[in-house]
N, C-alpha and C positions, 0 to 999 in steps of 0.2 A: 655284575655286568660282564666281567672278564670271562667267567665260566659260561655264561649264556652265549656270547659271541663265539667262543671256542667250540661249544657244542654244535652250533649251527654250521660252522666250517667243517667240523668232523663228519657231519652227515654227507659232505661232498669229498670226504677222504683228504682233507687239508688240515695240516697241523700248524699251529702258530709256533714259530721258531723251530720247526722241524728240520730234518736233514735231507728230505727228498726235493728234487728240483721244483716241484709244483707247490711245495709248502711255502708259507710266507714268513718273512723275518720282520718283526715289529721293532721299530726304532724309537717310538714315542709312546709312553704308557697311556697317554690321553687318547690313543687310537681307538681303544675299546668303546669309550663313551661316544666318540665321534661317529663310529660306524653304527652303534646302537641307535643314536639319535637321527642319523642321516641316511641310513640304509645304503643302497648302491651308490647314491650321490656322495655320501660321506666317505665311502670306500674309495671312489675315484678321486675325489679331491684330496684325501689324505695321502694317496699314492703320489699325486702330483706335488704335494708338499714334502715328500720324502719321508713320510711317517712309517712306511712299510715298503718292502719289495719282495720279489720272487725271482729265482734264477730262470724259471720257465713260465713266463706269464701266459703263454698259449696253453700250456697244460693246466695252469691254475684256472683260467677261464673256461676251458673245456670241462673240468671237473665241476665248477660251479653251475655251468649251464646244463650239462648232460647227465651228471651224476645226481647231484642234489639229494633230495629225500629218497628217491627211488634207488639210489646206489647202495647195494649191500657190500659188506666187507669182502665177500668172495667174488662178486661179479663185477666190481667196478673196473671199467676199461683201463684206468690208470694203473691198475695192478699188473697189467701185462707189459708195461713199459720197462 
């Protein structure tokens, strides 16, 4: 479960517990199951419950919306920040 969620986020150039502003910090190990089961709703609700955060939510959401699967490691707009 953990690897699958991390793989999906990596496609948007987001790392779990990474050190870049748009990376997320997970505070509850049950977060992976909640996101896998609930999708974007599970992601939003778990954020509201304090299960994860990010220094730069705007960049996090930009990456998830505009990078996603089409984002390559070399061409991702977040790389220019």
